[in-house]
C-alpha positions in Angstrom: 131.6 -81.7 38.1 128.2 -80.3 39.0 125.5 -82.8 40.1 123.3 -82.5 37.0 126.3 -83.2 34.7 127.4 -86.1 36.9 123.9 -87.6 36.7 124.0 -87.3 32.9 127.4 -88.9 32.6 126.3 -91.8 34.9 123.1 -92.2 32.8 125.0 -92.2 29.5 127.5 -94.7 30.8 124.9 -97.1 32.2 123.0 -96.9 28.9 126.2 -97.5 26.8 127.5 -100.4 28.9 124.1 -102.0 29.1 123.8 -101.9 25.3 127.4 -103.3 24.9 126.4 -106.1 27.3 123.4 -106.9 25.2 121.0 -106.3 28.1 117.5 -104.8 28.1 116.5 -102.5 30.9 114.3 -105.4 32.2 117.3 -107.8 32.2 119.5 -105.2 34.0 116.7 -104.6 36.6 116.5 -108.4 37.2 120.3 -108.5 37.8 120.3 -105.5 40.2 116.9 -105.8 41.9 116.0 -102.3 40.7 112.8 -101.6 38.8 112.9 -100.9 35.1 111.5 -97.5 35.9 114.5 -96.8 38.1 116.9 -98.0 35.4 115.2 -95.7 32.9 115.5 -92.7 35.2 119.1 -93.4 35.9 119.9 -93.7 32.2 118.1 -90.4 31.5 120.1 -88.7 34.2 117.0 -87.7 36.2 117.6 -89.7 39.3 120.4 -89.7 41.9 122.1 -93.0 42.5 123.3 -94.3 45.9 126.7 -95.8 46.0 125.5 -99.3 46.7 123.1 -99.1 43.7 125.9 -97.8 41.5 128.1 -100.7 42.6 125.3 -103.2 41.9 124.8 -101.8 38.4 128.6 -101.8 37.7 128.8 -105.5 38.9 125.9 -106.5 36.6 127.5 -104.7 33.7 131.0 -106.1 34.5 132.6 -102.7 34.7 134.2 -100.8 37.6 132.2 -98.3 39.6 134.4 -95.4 38.4 133.7 -96.4 34.8 130.1 -95.3 35.4 131.2 -92.0 37.1 133.4 -90.6 34.4 133.2 -90.0 30.7 134.5 -93.0 28.7 138.2 -92.6 28.0 141.0 -95.0 27.2 141.9 -94.9 30.9 138.5 -96.2 32.0 138.7 -98.9 29.3 142.0 -100.1 30.7 140.5 -100.2 34.2 137.6 -102.3 32.8 140.0 -104.7 31.1 141.9 -105.1 34.5 138.5 -105.7 36.2 137.6 -108.4 33.6 141.0 -110.1 34.0 141.0 -110.1 37.8 140.7 -113.6 39.2 141.4 -115.3 35.8 144.1 -117.9 35.6 147.6 -117.1 34.3 147.0 -118.9 31.0 143.9 -116.9 30.3 145.6 -113.6 31.1 148.5 -114.5 28.9 146.2 -115.4 26.0 144.4 -112.1 26.4 147.7 -110.2 26.4 148.8 -112.0 23.2 145.5 -111.1 21.6 146.0 -107.5 22.5 149.5 -107.5 21.2 148.3 -109.1 17.9 145.6 -106.4 17.5 148.0 -103.6 18.3 150.6 -104.9 15.7 148.1 -105.7 13.0 145.6 -102.9 13.1 146.3 -99.2 12.7 146.5 -97.6 16.1 147.6 -94.1 16.8 149.1 -93.4 20.2 146.7 -91.5 22.5 147.2 -87.8 22.7 148.1 -86.3 26.1 144.5 -85.2 26.5 143.2 -88.8 26.2 145.5 -90.2 28.9 
């Protein structure tokens, strides 16, 4: 992937995950120590990001670093679920597994195509 495209993907992902977390740019900047201007430039894909900055943003958004680097797919969602469950007690993980099983069996889900894996 060329650099301009990578910056756009990172920016789109930071924006999307920030919105999903219910954070403003200001709140994300407080969590990461970055300025709101820097967050804005990253989200617009106009600024390169150092790896430690990327990791800081990922941690604040409760996602993996690679979730910010690649277009959102079911595989990145699964990695994010693993990240969120890491360190939780067995009872909590089992409850989450049961919830996922309930959702899968009670909602229409089509299996992912080979291109989505």
